[in-house]
DRENDO-1510 file (C-alpha; in Angstrom, 1 decimal, always signed):
<recs>
REC; n; res; u; v; w
REC; 1; UNK; +29.6; +3.0; +30.3 .
REC; 2; UNK; +26.7; +3.5; +27.9 .
REC; 3; UNK; +27.2; +3.1; +24.2 .
REC; 4; UNK; +27.1; +6.3; +22.0 .
REC; 5; UNK; +25.6; +6.7; +18.6 .
REC; 6; UNK; +28.1; +6.5; +15.7 .
REC; 7; UNK; +28.0; +10.0; +14.0 .
REC; 8; UNK; +28.8; +8.5; +10.5 .
REC; 9; UNK; +26.1; +5.8; +10.7 .
REC; 10; UNK; +23.6; +8.3; +12.1 .
REC; 11; UNK; +24.2; +10.7; +9.2 .
REC; 12; UNK; +23.9; +7.8; +6.7 .
REC; 13; UNK; +20.7; +6.7; +8.2 .
REC; 14; UNK; +19.2; +10.2; +8.2 .
REC; 15; UNK; +20.3; +10.7; +4.5 .
REC; 16; UNK; +18.8; +7.4; +3.5 .
REC; 17; UNK; +15.6; +8.1; +5.3 .
REC; 18; UNK; +15.4; +11.6; +3.7 .
REC; 19; UNK; +16.0; +10.2; +0.2 .
REC; 20; UNK; +13.4; +7.4; +0.7 .
REC; 21; UNK; +10.9; +10.0; +2.0 .
REC; 22; UNK; +11.5; +12.2; -1.0 .
REC; 23; UNK; +11.1; +9.3; -3.4 .
REC; 24; UNK; +7.9; +8.2; -1.6 .
REC; 25; UNK; +6.6; +11.8; -1.7 .
REC; 26; UNK; +7.2; +12.0; -5.5 .
REC; 27; UNK; +5.3; +8.7; -6.0 .
REC; 28; UNK; +2.4; +10.0; -3.9 .
REC; 29; UNK; +2.3; +13.3; -5.8 .
REC; 30; UNK; +2.3; +11.4; -9.1 .
REC; 31; UNK; -0.5; +9.1; -7.9 .
REC; 32; UNK; -2.5; +12.2; -6.8 .
REC; 33; UNK; -2.0; +13.9; -10.1 .
REC; 34; UNK; -3.0; +10.7; -11.9 .
REC; 35; UNK; -6.2; +10.5; -9.9 .
REC; 36; UNK; -6.9; +14.1; -10.5 .
REC; 37; UNK; -6.5; +13.7; -14.2 .
REC; 38; UNK; -8.8; +10.6; -14.2 .
REC; 39; UNK; -11.4; +12.6; -12.3 .
REC; 40; UNK; -11.3; +15.4; -14.8 .
REC; 41; UNK; -11.6; +12.8; -17.6 .
REC; 42; UNK; -14.3; +10.8; -15.8 .
REC; 43; UNK; -16.9; +11.2; -18.6 .
REC; 44; UNK; -14.5; +9.3; -20.8 .
REC; 45; UNK; -13.0; +7.0; -18.2 .
REC; 46; UNK; -16.3; +5.7; -16.8 .
REC; 47; UNK; -17.6; +4.4; -20.2 .
REC; 48; UNK; -14.2; +2.8; -20.8 .
REC; 49; UNK; -14.3; +1.0; -17.5 .
REC; 50; UNK; -17.9; -0.2; -18.1 .
REC; 51; UNK; -16.9; -1.3; -21.6 .
REC; 52; UNK; -14.0; -3.3; -20.2 .
REC; 53; UNK; -16.2; -4.9; -17.6 .
REC; 54; UNK; -18.9; -6.1; -20.0 .
REC; 55; UNK; -16.2; -7.1; -22.5 .
REC; 56; UNK; -14.7; -9.5; -19.9 .
REC; 57; UNK; -18.2; -11.1; -19.5 .
REC; 58; UNK; -18.9; -11.5; -23.2 .
REC; 59; UNK; -15.4; -12.2; -24.5 .
REC; 60; UNK; -15.6; -16.1; -24.0 .
REC; 61; UNK; -18.6; -16.1; -26.3 .
REC; 62; UNK; -16.8; -14.0; -28.9 .
REC; 63; UNK; -13.7; -16.2; -28.6 .
REC; 64; UNK; -15.8; -19.3; -29.2 .
REC; 65; UNK; -17.4; -17.8; -32.3 .
REC; 66; UNK; -14.0; -16.7; -33.7 .
REC; 67; UNK; -12.6; -20.2; -33.0 .
REC; 68; UNK; -15.4; -21.6; -35.2 .
REC; 69; UNK; -14.3; -19.5; -38.1 .
REC; 70; UNK; -16.5; -16.4; -37.7 .
REC; 71; UNK; -15.0; -13.1; -38.9 .
REC; 72; UNK; -14.0; -10.9; -36.0 .
REC; 73; UNK; -16.5; -8.1; -36.9 .
REC; 74; UNK; -19.4; -10.6; -37.3 .
REC; 75; UNK; -18.6; -12.4; -34.0 .
REC; 76; UNK; -18.4; -9.0; -32.2 .
REC; 77; UNK; -21.7; -7.8; -33.7 .
REC; 78; UNK; -23.5; -11.1; -32.9 .
REC; 79; UNK; -22.3; -11.0; -29.2 .
REC; 80; UNK; -23.2; -7.3; -28.9 .
REC; 81; UNK; -26.7; -7.9; -30.2 .
REC; 82; UNK; -27.1; -10.9; -27.9 .
REC; 83; UNK; -25.9; -8.8; -24.9 .
REC; 84; UNK; -28.4; -6.0; -25.7 .
REC; 85; UNK; -31.2; -8.6; -25.9 .
REC; 86; UNK; -30.3; -10.1; -22.6 .
REC; 87; UNK; -30.0; -6.7; -20.9 .
REC; 88; UNK; -33.3; -5.7; -22.5 .
REC; 89; UNK; -35.0; -8.8; -21.0 .
REC; 90; UNK; -33.5; -8.1; -17.6 .
REC; 91; UNK; -34.8; -4.6; -17.7 .
REC; 92; UNK; -38.3; -5.7; -18.7 .
REC; 93; UNK; -38.6; -8.7; -16.3 .
REC; 94; UNK; -36.5; -7.6; -13.3 .
REC; 95; UNK; -35.5; -3.9; -13.3 .
REC; 96; UNK; -39.0; -2.5; -13.6 .
REC; 97; UNK; -40.5; -4.6; -10.7 .
REC; 98; UNK; -37.4; -3.8; -8.6 .
REC; 99; UNK; -37.8; -0.1; -9.2 .
REC; 100; UNK; -41.4; -0.2; -8.2 .
REC; 101; UNK; -40.6; -2.0; -5.0 .
REC; 102; UNK; -37.4; -0.1; -4.0 .
REC; 103; UNK; -39.4; +2.2; -1.7 .
REC; 104; UNK; -41.0; -0.8; +0.1 .
REC; 105; UNK; -37.5; -2.3; +0.5 .
REC; 106; UNK; -36.2; +0.9; +2.1 .
REC; 107; UNK; -39.2; +1.2; +4.4 .
REC; 108; UNK; -38.8; -2.4; +5.4 .
REC; 109; UNK; -35.1; -1.9; +6.3 .
REC; 110; UNK; -36.0; +1.2; +8.4 .
REC; 111; UNK; -38.7; -0.7; +10.2 .
REC; 112; UNK; -36.3; -3.6; +10.9 .
REC; 113; UNK; -33.7; -1.2; +12.4 .
REC; 114; UNK; -36.4; +0.3; +14.6 .
REC; 115; UNK; -37.5; -3.1; +15.7 .
REC; 116; UNK; -34.0; -4.0; +16.6 .
REC; 117; UNK; -33.8; -0.8; +18.6 .
REC; 118; UNK; -36.9; -1.7; +20.6 .
REC; 119; UNK; -35.5; -5.2; +21.3 .
REC; 120; UNK; -32.1; -3.9; +22.4 .
REC; 121; UNK; -33.8; -1.5; +24.8 .
REC; 122; UNK; -35.9; -4.3; +26.5 .
REC; 123; UNK; -34.8; -7.3; +28.5 .
REC; 124; UNK; -32.4; -9.0; +28.7 .
REC; 125; UNK; -30.1; -6.4; +27.3 .
REC; 126; UNK; -31.8; -3.3; +28.7 .
REC; 127; UNK; -29.5; -1.0; +26.9 .
REC; 128; UNK; -30.1; +2.7; +27.7 .
REC; 129; UNK; -32.0; +4.3; +24.9 .
REC; 130; UNK; -29.7; +7.4; +25.0 .
REC; 131; UNK; -26.7; +5.2; +24.2 .
REC; 132; UNK; -28.1; +3.9; +20.9 .
REC; 133; UNK; -30.7; +6.4; +19.7 .
REC; 134; UNK; -28.1; +8.6; +18.0 .
REC; 135; UNK; -26.5; +5.6; +16.2 .
REC; 136; UNK; -29.9; +4.2; +15.2 .
REC; 137; UNK; -31.1; +7.6; +13.8 .
REC; 138; UNK; -27.8; +7.9; +11.8 .
REC; 139; UNK; -28.2; +4.3; +10.5 .
REC; 140; UNK; -31.8; +5.0; +9.5 .
REC; 141; UNK; -30.8; +8.2; +7.6 .
REC; 142; UNK; -28.0; +6.4; +5.9 .
REC; 143; UNK; -30.2; +3.5; +4.9 .
REC; 144; UNK; -32.8; +5.8; +3.5 .
REC; 145; UNK; -30.3; +7.7; +1.5 .
REC; 146; UNK; -27.9; +5.0; +0.4 .
REC; 147; UNK; -30.1; +1.9; +0.0 .
REC; 148; UNK; -32.6; +3.8; -2.2 .
REC; 149; UNK; -29.7; +5.3; -4.2 .
REC; 150; UNK; -28.1; +1.9; -4.5 .
REC; 151; UNK; -31.2; +0.3; -6.0 .
REC; 152; UNK; -31.9; +3.4; -8.1 .
REC; 153; UNK; -28.3; +3.4; -9.4 .
REC; 154; UNK; -28.5; -0.3; -10.4 .
REC; 155; UNK; -31.9; +0.2; -12.1 .
REC; 156; UNK; -30.7; +3.4; -13.8 .
REC; 157; UNK; -27.5; +1.7; -15.0 .
REC; 158; UNK; -29.6; -1.1; -16.6 .
REC; 159; UNK; -32.1; +1.3; -18.1 .
REC; 160; UNK; -29.5; +3.6; -19.7 .
REC; 161; UNK; -28.3; +0.7; -21.9 .
REC; 162; UNK; -31.8; +0.4; -23.4 .
REC; 163; UNK; -32.7; +4.1; -23.4 .
REC; 164; UNK; -29.5; +5.2; -25.1 .
REC; 165; UNK; -27.9; +7.3; -22.4 .
REC; 166; UNK; -24.6; +8.5; -23.5 .
REC; 167; UNK; -22.4; +6.5; -21.0 .
REC; 168; UNK; -24.1; +3.2; -21.8 .
REC; 169; UNK; -24.1; +3.8; -25.5 .
REC; 170; UNK; -20.4; +4.6; -25.4 .
REC; 171; UNK; -19.7; +1.5; -23.3 .
REC; 172; UNK; -21.6; -0.8; -25.7 .
REC; 173; UNK; -19.7; +0.7; -28.7 .
REC; 174; UNK; -16.4; +0.3; -26.9 .
REC; 175; UNK; -17.3; -3.3; -26.1 .
REC; 176; UNK; -18.0; -4.0; -29.8 .
REC; 177; UNK; -14.6; -2.6; -30.7 .
REC; 178; UNK; -12.8; -4.4; -27.9 .
REC; 179; UNK; -14.4; -7.7; -29.0 .
REC; 180; UNK; -13.5; -7.0; -32.6 .
REC; 181; UNK; -10.0; -5.6; -32.3 .
REC; 182; UNK; -8.9; -6.7; -28.8 .
REC; 183; UNK; -6.5; -9.4; -29.9 .
REC; 184; UNK; -4.7; -6.9; -32.2 .
REC; 185; UNK; -4.2; -4.3; -29.4 .
REC; 186; UNK; -1.2; -5.7; -27.7 .
REC; 187; UNK; +0.8; -6.3; -30.9 .
REC; 188; UNK; +0.0; -2.8; -32.0 .
REC; 189; UNK; +1.0; -1.4; -28.6 .
REC; 190; UNK; +4.3; -3.3; -28.8 .
REC; 191; UNK; +5.1; -1.6; -32.1 .
REC; 192; UNK; +4.4; +1.9; -30.7 .
REC; 193; UNK; +6.6; +1.7; -27.6 .
REC; 194; UNK; +10.4; +2.0; -27.4 .
REC; 195; UNK; +12.9; -0.1; -25.7 .
REC; 196; UNK; +11.9; -2.1; -22.6 .
REC; 197; UNK; +8.5; -0.5; -22.6 .
REC; 198; UNK; +7.6; -2.5; -25.6 .
REC; 199; UNK; +7.9; -5.6; -23.5 .
REC; 200; UNK; +6.9; -4.4; -20.0 .
REC; 201; UNK; +3.7; -2.5; -20.7 .
REC; 202; UNK; +2.1; -5.2; -23.0 .
REC; 203; UNK; +3.0; -7.9; -20.5 .
REC; 204; UNK; +1.4; -6.0; -17.6 .
REC; 205; UNK; -1.6; -5.2; -19.7 .
REC; 206; UNK; -2.1; -8.9; -20.6 .
REC; 207; UNK; -1.8; -10.0; -17.0 .
REC; 208; UNK; -4.1; -7.3; -15.9 .
REC; 209; UNK; -6.7; -8.3; -18.5 .
REC; 210; UNK; -6.6; -11.9; -17.4 .
REC; 211; UNK; -6.9; -10.9; -13.7 .
REC; 212; UNK; -9.8; -8.6; -14.4 .
REC; 213; UNK; -11.6; -11.1; -16.6 .
REC; 214; UNK; -11.3; -13.9; -14.0 .
REC; 215; UNK; -12.6; -11.6; -11.3 .
REC; 216; UNK; -15.6; -10.2; -13.1 .
REC; 217; UNK; -16.8; -13.5; -14.6 .
REC; 218; UNK; -16.4; -15.5; -11.4 .
REC; 219; UNK; -18.0; -12.8; -9.2 .
REC; 220; UNK; -21.0; -12.7; -11.7 .
REC; 221; UNK; -21.3; -16.4; -11.6 .
REC; 222; UNK; -21.1; -16.7; -7.8 .
REC; 223; UNK; -23.4; -13.7; -7.3 .
REC; 224; UNK; -26.0; -15.4; -9.6 .
REC; 225; UNK; -25.7; -18.6; -7.5 .
REC; 226; UNK; -26.1; -16.7; -4.3 .
REC; 227; UNK; -29.1; -14.7; -5.6 .
REC; 228; UNK; -30.8; -17.9; -6.8 .
REC; 229; UNK; -30.3; -19.9; -3.7 .
REC; 230; UNK; -31.1; -17.1; -1.2 .
REC; 231; UNK; -34.1; -16.0; -3.4 .
REC; 232; UNK; -35.5; -19.6; -3.3 .
REC; 233; UNK; -35.1; -19.7; +0.5 .
REC; 234; UNK; -36.9; -16.3; +0.9 .
REC; 235; UNK; -39.6; -17.4; -1.5 .
REC; 236; UNK; -40.1; -20.7; +0.4 .
REC; 237; UNK; -40.6; -18.8; +3.7 .
REC; 238; UNK; -43.0; -16.3; +2.1 .
REC; 239; UNK; -40.7; -13.3; +2.7 .
REC; 240; UNK; -41.9; -10.3; +0.6 .
REC; 241; UNK; -39.7; -8.4; -1.8 .
REC; 242; UNK; -37.9; -11.6; -3.0 .
REC; 243; UNK; -37.0; -10.2; -6.4 .
REC; 244; UNK; -35.4; -6.9; -5.2 .
REC; 245; UNK; -33.6; -8.8; -2.5 .
REC; 246; UNK; -32.2; -11.3; -5.0 .
REC; 247; UNK; -31.1; -8.5; -7.3 .
REC; 248; UNK; -29.4; -6.8; -4.3 .
REC; 249; UNK; -27.6; -10.0; -3.5 .
REC; 250; UNK; -26.3; -10.4; -7.1 .
REC; 251; UNK; -25.1; -6.8; -7.3 .
REC; 252; UNK; -23.5; -7.0; -3.8 .
REC; 253; UNK; -21.4; -9.9; -4.9 .
REC; 254; UNK; -19.2; -7.5; -6.9 .
REC; 255; UNK; -18.2; -5.9; -3.5 .
REC; 256; UNK; -16.5; -8.8; -1.8 .
REC; 257; UNK; -17.0; -9.3; +2.0 .
REC; 258; UNK; -18.9; -6.1; +2.7 .
REC; 259; UNK; -21.4; -6.7; -0.1 .
REC; 260; UNK; -22.5; -10.1; +1.2 .
REC; 261; UNK; -22.8; -8.8; +4.7 .
REC; 262; UNK; -24.9; -5.8; +3.6 .
REC; 263; UNK; -27.3; -7.9; +1.4 .
REC; 264; UNK; -27.7; -10.5; +4.1 .
REC; 265; UNK; -28.4; -7.9; +6.8 .
REC; 266; UNK; -31.1; -6.3; +4.6 .
REC; 267; UNK; -32.7; -9.7; +3.9 .
REC; 268; UNK; -32.8; -10.6; +7.6 .
REC; 269; UNK; -34.3; -7.2; +8.5 .
REC; 270; UNK; -37.1; -7.7; +5.9 .
REC; 271; UNK; -37.8; -11.2; +7.2 .
REC; 272; UNK; -37.8; -9.9; +10.8 .
REC; 273; UNK; -40.4; -7.1; +10.1 .
REC; 274; UNK; -42.7; -9.2; +7.8 .
REC; 275; UNK; -42.5; -12.7; +9.2 .
REC; 276; UNK; -41.1; -12.5; +12.8 .
REC; 277; UNK; -38.1; -13.5; +14.7 .
REC; 278; UNK; -38.2; -17.2; +13.8 .
REC; 279; UNK; -38.2; -16.7; +10.0 .
REC; 280; UNK; -35.6; -14.1; +10.4 .
REC; 281; UNK; -33.3; -16.6; +12.1 .
REC; 282; UNK; -34.1; -19.1; +9.4 .
REC; 283; UNK; -33.2; -16.6; +6.7 .
REC; 284; UNK; -29.9; -15.9; +8.6 .
REC; 285; UNK; -29.2; -19.6; +8.6 .
REC; 286; UNK; -29.9; -19.9; +4.9 .
REC; 287; UNK; -27.5; -17.0; +4.2 .
REC; 288; UNK; -24.8; -18.5; +6.3 .
REC; 289; UNK; -25.2; -21.9; +4.6 .
REC; 290; UNK; -25.1; -20.3; +1.1 .
REC; 291; UNK; -22.0; -18.3; +2.0 .
REC; 292; UNK; -20.3; -21.4; +3.3 .
REC; 293; UNK; -21.2; -23.3; +0.1 .
REC; 294; UNK; -19.8; -20.3; -1.8 .
REC; 295; UNK; -16.5; -20.3; +0.1 .
REC; 296; UNK; -16.0; -24.1; +0.3 .
REC; 297; UNK; -17.7; -25.5; -2.8 .
REC; 298; UNK; -18.3; -22.9; -5.5 .
REC; 299; UNK; -15.0; -21.1; -5.0 .
REC; 300; UNK; -12.8; -24.3; -5.4 .
REC; 301; UNK; -14.9; -25.3; -8.5 .
REC; 302; UNK; -14.2; -21.9; -10.2 .
REC; 303; UNK; -10.6; -21.8; -11.2 .
REC; 304; UNK; -8.8; -18.4; -10.9 .
REC; 305; UNK; -11.7; -16.8; -9.2 .
REC; 306; UNK; -9.9; -14.5; -7.0 .
REC; 307; UNK; -7.3; -11.8; -7.5 .
REC; 308; UNK; -4.8; -13.3; -5.1 .
REC; 309; UNK; -5.5; -10.6; -2.5 .
REC; 310; UNK; -5.7; -11.2; +1.2 .
REC; 311; UNK; -9.1; -10.7; +2.8 .
REC; 312; UNK; -7.8; -7.8; +4.9 .
REC; 313; UNK; -6.5; -6.1; +1.7 .
REC; 314; UNK; -9.9; -6.6; +0.1 .
REC; 315; UNK; -11.7; -5.1; +3.1 .
REC; 316; UNK; -9.5; -2.1; +3.3 .
REC; 317; UNK; -9.7; -1.5; -0.5 .
REC; 318; UNK; -13.5; -1.6; -0.4 .
REC; 319; UNK; -13.7; +0.7; +2.6 .
REC; 320; UNK; -11.3; +3.2; +1.0 .
REC; 321; UNK; -13.0; +3.1; -2.4 .
REC; 322; UNK; -16.4; +3.6; -0.8 .
REC; 323; UNK; -15.2; +6.6; +1.3 .
REC; 324; UNK; -13.6; +8.2; -1.8 .
REC; 325; UNK; -16.2; +7.6; -4.5 .
REC; 326; UNK; -19.3; +6.0; -2.9 .
REC; 327; UNK; -20.9; +3.1; -4.6 .
REC; 328; UNK; -18.8; +3.4; -7.7 .
REC; 329; UNK; -15.6; +3.4; -5.6 .
REC; 330; UNK; -16.8; +0.2; -3.8 .
REC; 331; UNK; -17.4; -1.6; -7.0 .
REC; 332; UNK; -14.1; -0.6; -8.5 .
REC; 333; UNK; -12.0; -0.9; -5.4 .
REC; 334; UNK; -11.2; -4.6; -5.6 .
REC; 335; UNK; -10.4; -4.7; -9.4 .
REC; 336; UNK; -8.2; -1.7; -9.0 .
REC; 337; UNK; -6.4; -3.3; -6.1 .
REC; 338; UNK; -6.0; -6.5; -8.2 .
REC; 339; UNK; -4.4; -4.5; -11.0 .
REC; 340; UNK; -2.1; -2.8; -8.6 .
REC; 341; UNK; -1.1; -6.2; -7.3 .
REC; 342; UNK; -0.4; -7.4; -10.9 .
REC; 343; UNK; +1.8; -4.4; -11.5 .
REC; 344; UNK; +3.6; -4.8; -8.1 .
REC; 345; UNK; +4.2; -8.5; -8.8 .
REC; 346; UNK; +5.7; -7.7; -12.3 .
REC; 347; UNK; +8.0; -5.0; -10.8 .
REC; 348; UNK; +9.2; -7.4; -8.2 .
REC; 349; UNK; +10.0; -10.0; -10.8 .
REC; 350; UNK; +12.1; -7.5; -12.7 .
REC; 351; UNK; +13.9; -6.3; -9.6 .
REC; 352; UNK; +14.6; -9.7; -8.1 .
REC; 353; UNK; +18.0; -11.2; -8.7 .
REC; 354; UNK; +18.1; -14.7; -10.1 .
REC; 355; UNK; +18.9; -17.4; -7.6 .
REC; 356; UNK; +22.7; -17.9; -7.1 .
REC; 357; UNK; +24.3; -21.3; -7.2 .
REC; 358; UNK; +26.2; -22.0; -4.0 .
REC; 359; UNK; +29.7; -23.5; -4.1 .
REC; 360; UNK; +29.6; -27.2; -4.1 .
REC; 361; UNK; +26.3; -27.4; -6.0 .
REC; 362; UNK; +26.9; -29.2; -9.3 .
REC; 363; UNK; +25.1; -28.0; -12.4 .
REC; 364; UNK; +22.4; -30.3; -13.6 .
REC; 365; UNK; +24.5; -31.4; -16.5 .
REC; 366; UNK; +27.5; -32.3; -14.3 .
REC; 367; UNK; +25.3; -34.1; -11.9 .
REC; 368; UNK; +23.8; -36.3; -14.6 .
REC; 369; UNK; +27.2; -36.9; -16.1 .
REC; 370; UNK; +28.7; -37.9; -12.8 .
REC; 371; UNK; +25.8; -40.2; -12.2 .
</recs>
């Protein structure tokens, strides 16, 4: 005789599922409304995000000056002027040459894809041209559109700081105020919030700031190392467009996993077109070695580099961010995922019951006394 479903348990399960579904639907609606509001306020949100990012890079210098007795306003002003001077030098020495060579970089990548197409169609693969022509054409179109826009976006983003575009100016002013008044923000926020919010929100904000700062500084440092070592390898082999490829490698470091693959793919294609298959394989070997050094040497040397996210989560976050908001979404995906992880960890801490003592376990004091 087959067992029958218990009506009471079935109703309870259905009601529980319905209640959980309703709760989840409300959470998703709230998230959608939040994203919609942020989108409508993007002209304010984007300078705020950029200001936070550059503040995380410059805060150690400001903290050092403040620790030496500098007044907060003077330390913030000195760091802001230093930052503008460094960015101005980057624009003069790097961004202008990169902008002039961005078209050559795009043409080289397109030529490399076409060369791979010809190689795949010949022996020993002998892949039917009809099977890959559509994918190759789509890839070429995407490279022509996205690669050029990537380089242009980077150059434009650097140029706007110098030329006084509204977003960059707001970001710099916000950075100054963050450096000057940042340590007073959490105490002020605590005084403005009622009840438990006065503890919860400042705690999450502090943890999120620490997580964001460690990510931005470590990615910038590792990206700089990757760009220098890979750039030296390309220069030693005589590969053209060394400077834009190095800049692309540095910028791509802020998009974990996918960024490194993209920058390495572009460098190999340029080497394949300009120097031939042998040098392209050497460039590939250099990139693999540098990536291994990054993962096994640089990463352990840099404490708190990551956000504590699994590689699969990072990959999915970057893919989702890129599909929703393009290049900006890819850049912001991992920091946002890290902040969500910080919030989730804190919520779990608050909802977790303290460990219960089992019967027969003596309290530490009794154990010491009995000993």
